[in-house]
PADRENVEX-666591 format. One record per residue: x, y, z negated of N, C-alpha, C in turn; residue number from 0. Coordinates in steps of 0.02 Angstrom, whole numbers. Atoms other than C-alpha are relative to their C-alpha. Layout:
REM residues N
@n_u=X, n_v=Y, n_w=Z, ca_u=X, ca_v=Y, ca_w=Z, c_u=X, c_v=Y, c_w=Z, seza=NUM
...
REM end
This chain:
REM residues 83
@n_u=1, n_v=50, n_w=-52, ca_u=8908, ca_v=9288, ca_w=-14243, c_u=-16, c_v=-69, c_w=-28, seza=0
@n_u=14, n_v=65, n_w=31, ca_u=8905, ca_v=9141, ca_w=-14361, c_u=-75, c_v=-8, c_w=-15, seza=1
@n_u=72, n_v=2, n_w=14, ca_u=8727, ca_v=9185, ca_w=-14411, c_u=-39, c_v=-14, c_w=65, seza=2
@n_u=34, n_v=12, n_w=-63, ca_u=8673, ca_v=9192, ca_w=-14228, c_u=11, c_v=-71, c_w=24, seza=3
@n_u=-13, n_v=69, n_w=-19, ca_u=8757, ca_v=9026, ca_w=-14197, c_u=-43, c_v=-48, c_w=-41, seza=4
@n_u=45, n_v=41, n_w=41, ca_u=8660, ca_v=8953, ca_w=-14342, c_u=-71, c_v=3, c_w=26, seza=5
@n_u=67, n_v=-7, n_w=-29, ca_u=8501, ca_v=9023, ca_w=-14267, c_u=-6, c_v=-42, c_w=63, seza=6
@n_u=0, n_v=40, n_w=-62, ca_u=8547, ca_v=8940, ca_w=-14102, c_u=-6, c_v=-74, c_w=-14, seza=7
@n_u=4, n_v=71, n_w=17, ca_u=8559, ca_v=8773, ca_w=-14191, c_u=-73, c_v=-23, c_w=-7, seza=8
@n_u=71, n_v=15, n_w=4, ca_u=8368, ca_v=8782, ca_w=-14209, c_u=-35, c_v=9, c_w=68, seza=9
@n_u=29, n_v=-16, n_w=-65, ca_u=8342, ca_v=8810, ca_w=-14022, c_u=-52, c_v=-51, c_w=23, seza=10
@n_u=51, n_v=49, n_w=-20, ca_u=8244, ca_v=8648, ca_w=-14002, c_u=-69, c_v=19, c_w=-27, seza=11
@n_u=63, n_v=-23, n_w=29, ca_u=8110, ca_v=8727, ca_w=-14112, c_u=-20, c_v=70, c_w=24, seza=12
@n_u=14, n_v=-70, n_w=-12, ca_u=8126, ca_v=8910, ca_w=-14067, c_u=12, c_v=23, c_w=72, seza=13
@n_u=-21, n_v=-18, n_w=-68, ca_u=8194, ca_v=8910, ca_w=-13888, c_u=47, c_v=60, c_w=1, seza=14
@n_u=-49, n_v=-55, n_w=3, ca_u=8320, ca_v=9039, ca_w=-13947, c_u=70, c_v=-29, c_w=0, seza=15
@n_u=-68, n_v=26, n_w=-7, ca_u=8478, ca_v=8959, ca_w=-13882, c_u=47, c_v=59, c_w=11, seza=16
@n_u=-51, n_v=-53, n_w=-4, ca_u=8640, ca_v=9056, ca_w=-13858, c_u=-17, c_v=53, c_w=53, seza=17
@n_u=15, n_v=-49, n_w=-53, ca_u=8585, ca_v=9136, ca_w=-13694, c_u=-56, c_v=47, c_w=-20, seza=18
@n_u=56, n_v=-43, n_w=20, ca_u=8419, ca_v=9199, ca_w=-13762, c_u=20, c_v=47, c_w=-57, seza=19
@n_u=-24, n_v=-42, n_w=55, ca_u=8501, ca_v=9262, ca_w=-13922, c_u=45, c_v=56, c_w=27, seza=20
@n_u=-45, n_v=-50, n_w=-30, ca_u=8633, ca_v=9351, ca_w=-13817, c_u=-40, c_v=55, c_w=35, seza=21
@n_u=42, n_v=-50, n_w=-35, ca_u=8499, ca_v=9437, ca_w=-13711, c_u=-32, c_v=48, c_w=-50, seza=22
@n_u=34, n_v=-41, n_w=50, ca_u=8409, ca_v=9499, ca_w=-13867, c_u=49, c_v=44, c_w=-39, seza=23
@n_u=-46, n_v=-35, n_w=45, ca_u=8560, ca_v=9549, ca_w=-13972, c_u=55, c_v=41, c_w=34, seza=24
@n_u=-55, n_v=-34, n_w=-33, ca_u=8687, ca_v=9609, ca_w=-13843, c_u=-6, c_v=76, c_w=1, seza=25
@n_u=3, n_v=-73, n_w=-2, ca_u=8620, ca_v=9787, ca_w=-13824, c_u=14, c_v=33, c_w=-68, seza=26
@n_u=-15, n_v=-27, n_w=66, ca_u=8636, ca_v=9811, ca_w=-14012, c_u=72, c_v=-13, c_w=-21, seza=27
@n_u=-67, n_v=18, n_w=20, ca_u=8801, ca_v=9722, ca_w=-14037, c_u=53, c_v=36, c_w=41, seza=28
@n_u=-47, n_v=-33, n_w=-45, ca_u=8887, ca_v=9801, ca_w=-13887, c_u=-31, c_v=62, c_w=30, seza=29
@n_u=35, n_v=-61, n_w=-22, ca_u=8799, ca_v=9968, ca_w=-13878, c_u=44, c_v=39, c_w=49, seza=30
@n_u=-36, n_v=-37, n_w=-52, ca_u=8849, ca_v=10066, ca_w=-13724, c_u=-14, c_v=74, c_w=-5, seza=31
@n_u=7, n_v=-73, n_w=3, ca_u=8880, ca_v=10251, ca_w=-13746, c_u=-13, c_v=28, c_w=70, seza=32
@n_u=12, n_v=-23, n_w=-69, ca_u=8879, ca_v=10266, ca_w=-13555, c_u=-75, c_v=1, c_w=15, seza=33
@n_u=72, n_v=3, n_w=-13, ca_u=8698, ca_v=10211, ca_w=-13547, c_u=-36, c_v=55, c_w=-39, seza=34
@n_u=32, n_v=-51, n_w=41, ca_u=8649, ca_v=10325, ca_w=-13690, c_u=15, c_v=70, c_w=24, seza=35
@n_u=-21, n_v=-68, n_w=-18, ca_u=8748, ca_v=10477, ca_w=-13631, c_u=-27, c_v=21, c_w=68, seza=36
@n_u=21, n_v=-20, n_w=-67, ca_u=8700, ca_v=10473, ca_w=-13447, c_u=-72, c_v=-17, c_w=15, seza=37
@n_u=70, n_v=17, n_w=-12, ca_u=8526, ca_v=10404, ca_w=-13466, c_u=-9, c_v=-49, c_w=57, seza=38
@n_u=6, n_v=51, n_w=-52, ca_u=8559, ca_v=10256, ca_w=-13350, c_u=-71, c_v=-29, c_w=-2, seza=39
@n_u=63, n_v=36, n_w=-4, ca_u=8399, ca_v=10177, ca_w=-13290, c_u=2, c_v=-45, c_w=61, seza=40
@n_u=4, n_v=43, n_w=-58, ca_u=8349, ca_v=10047, ca_w=-13166, c_u=57, c_v=-50, c_w=4, seza=41
@n_u=-51, n_v=50, n_w=-16, ca_u=8484, ca_v=9941, ca_w=-13086, c_u=63, c_v=8, c_w=-41, seza=42
@n_u=-62, n_v=-11, n_w=37, ca_u=8633, ca_v=10021, ca_w=-13173, c_u=-7, c_v=-22, c_w=-72, seza=43
@n_u=11, n_v=21, n_w=69, ca_u=8560, ca_v=9994, ca_w=-13346, c_u=-6, c_v=-75, c_w=-5, seza=44
@n_u=8, n_v=73, n_w=0, ca_u=8510, ca_v=9816, ca_w=-13303, c_u=68, c_v=-34, c_w=6, seza=45
@n_u=-66, n_v=31, n_w=-10, ca_u=8686, ca_v=9775, ca_w=-13243, c_u=43, c_v=8, c_w=-63, seza=46
@n_u=-38, n_v=-10, n_w=62, ca_u=8764, ca_v=9850, ca_w=-13400, c_u=-23, c_v=-48, c_w=-54, seza=47
@n_u=27, n_v=47, n_w=50, ca_u=8650, ca_v=9748, ca_w=-13513, c_u=17, c_v=-71, c_w=18, seza=48
@n_u=-18, n_v=68, n_w=-22, ca_u=8684, ca_v=9593, ca_w=-13409, c_u=72, c_v=-16, c_w=-19, seza=49
@n_u=-70, n_v=11, n_w=20, ca_u=8871, ca_v=9612, ca_w=-13437, c_u=5, c_v=-9, c_w=-75, seza=50
@n_u=-1, n_v=6, n_w=73, ca_u=8842, ca_v=9638, ca_w=-13623, c_u=-25, c_v=-69, c_w=-21, seza=51
@n_u=27, n_v=64, n_w=21, ca_u=8736, ca_v=9481, ca_w=-13635, c_u=47, c_v=-58, c_w=19, seza=52
@n_u=-48, n_v=52, n_w=-19, ca_u=8866, ca_v=9377, ca_w=-13542, c_u=57, c_v=-3, c_w=-51, seza=53
@n_u=-54, n_v=-2, n_w=50, ca_u=9000, ca_v=9434, ca_w=-13665, c_u=-23, c_v=-30, c_w=-66, seza=54
@n_u=26, n_v=27, n_w=63, ca_u=8892, ca_v=9395, ca_w=-13817, c_u=-12, c_v=-74, c_w=6, seza=55
@n_u=10, n_v=72, n_w=-8, ca_u=8844, ca_v=9225, ca_w=-13747, c_u=67, c_v=-36, c_w=-2, seza=56
@n_u=-66, n_v=30, n_w=2, ca_u=9028, ca_v=9186, ca_w=-13719, c_u=26, c_v=-4, c_w=-72, seza=57
@n_u=-22, n_v=0, n_w=70, ca_u=9068, ca_v=9235, ca_w=-13898, c_u=-37, c_v=-53, c_w=-39, seza=58
@n_u=40, n_v=49, n_w=37, ca_u=8925, ca_v=9129, ca_w=-13965, c_u=20, c_v=-72, c_w=17, seza=59
@n_u=-18, n_v=68, n_w=-19, ca_u=8980, ca_v=8976, ca_w=-13867, c_u=72, c_v=-17, c_w=-16, seza=60
@n_u=-70, n_v=12, n_w=18, ca_u=9161, ca_v=8996, ca_w=-13925, c_u=17, c_v=26, c_w=-70, seza=61
@n_u=-11, n_v=-27, n_w=68, ca_u=9140, ca_v=9050, ca_w=-14107, c_u=57, c_v=-36, c_w=-35, seza=62
@n_u=-52, n_v=37, n_w=35, ca_u=9251, ca_v=8911, ca_w=-14172, c_u=70, c_v=19, c_w=24, seza=63
@n_u=-65, n_v=-19, n_w=-27, ca_u=9394, ca_v=8954, ca_w=-14055, c_u=19, c_v=72, c_w=-16, seza=64
@n_u=-14, n_v=-71, n_w=11, ca_u=9378, ca_v=9141, ca_w=-14082, c_u=9, c_v=19, c_w=-73, seza=65
@n_u=1, n_v=-22, n_w=69, ca_u=9346, ca_v=9150, ca_w=-14268, c_u=28, c_v=-51, c_w=-50, seza=66
@n_u=-37, n_v=45, n_w=42, ca_u=9431, ca_v=8996, ca_w=-14335, c_u=-38, c_v=-50, c_w=-42, seza=67
@n_u=11, n_v=58, n_w=43, ca_u=9399, ca_v=8885, ca_w=-14483, c_u=-68, c_v=-5, c_w=-33, seza=68
@n_u=66, n_v=6, n_w=32, ca_u=9215, ca_v=8910, ca_w=-14527, c_u=-31, c_v=-67, c_w=17, seza=69
@n_u=33, n_v=64, n_w=-14, ca_u=9119, ca_v=8747, ca_w=-14544, c_u=-63, c_v=10, c_w=42, seza=70
@n_u=57, n_v=-12, n_w=-44, ca_u=9005, ca_v=8755, ca_w=-14393, c_u=-31, c_v=-65, c_w=25, seza=71
@n_u=27, n_v=64, n_w=-26, ca_u=8987, ca_v=8576, ca_w=-14331, c_u=-12, c_v=-47, c_w=-57, seza=72
@n_u=16, n_v=49, n_w=50, ca_u=8904, ca_v=8444, ca_w=-14434, c_u=-25, c_v=28, c_w=-66, seza=73
@n_u=27, n_v=-29, n_w=62, ca_u=8836, ca_v=8567, ca_w=-14561, c_u=-74, c_v=-9, c_w=-1, seza=74
@n_u=71, n_v=10, n_w=8, ca_u=8663, ca_v=8543, ca_w=-14628, c_u=-35, c_v=66, c_w=14, seza=75
@n_u=36, n_v=-60, n_w=-18, ca_u=8547, ca_v=8670, ca_w=-14548, c_u=-63, c_v=9, c_w=-41, seza=76
@n_u=59, n_v=-7, n_w=42, ca_u=8419, ca_v=8648, ca_w=-14686, c_u=-55, c_v=-48, c_w=19, seza=77
@n_u=52, n_v=47, n_w=-22, ca_u=8319, ca_v=8521, ca_w=-14586, c_u=26, c_v=-71, c_w=1, seza=78
@n_u=-28, n_v=67, n_w=2, ca_u=8432, ca_v=8372, ca_w=-14614, c_u=39, c_v=-16, c_w=63, seza=79
@n_u=-36, n_v=12, n_w=-62, ca_u=8503, ca_v=8388, ca_w=-14437, c_u=68, c_v=32, c_w=-3, seza=80
@n_u=-66, n_v=-30, n_w=-4, ca_u=8671, ca_v=8447, ca_w=-14380, c_u=-3, c_v=62, c_w=44, seza=81
@n_u=-1, n_v=-62, n_w=-38, ca_u=8715, ca_v=8616, ca_w=-14309, c_u=34, c_v=-10, c_w=67, seza=82
REM end
């Protein structure tokens, strides 16, 4: 999650802010055995992935509160800016 948050700090260049990262990474981070086992498709699969992405976006926007003392704000992102 910290790595994804760091990636989000470059969103002005990449347009990969927390929401976009969550959409891309959620199906892998929160893999659903229900979708795989029953072969969900269409609306059911979309709704499942939507819930997964909301959860991952929430985690990304609350990394400090959830995971504690990692230096996330004011760190150098390699471009001289702040995260």
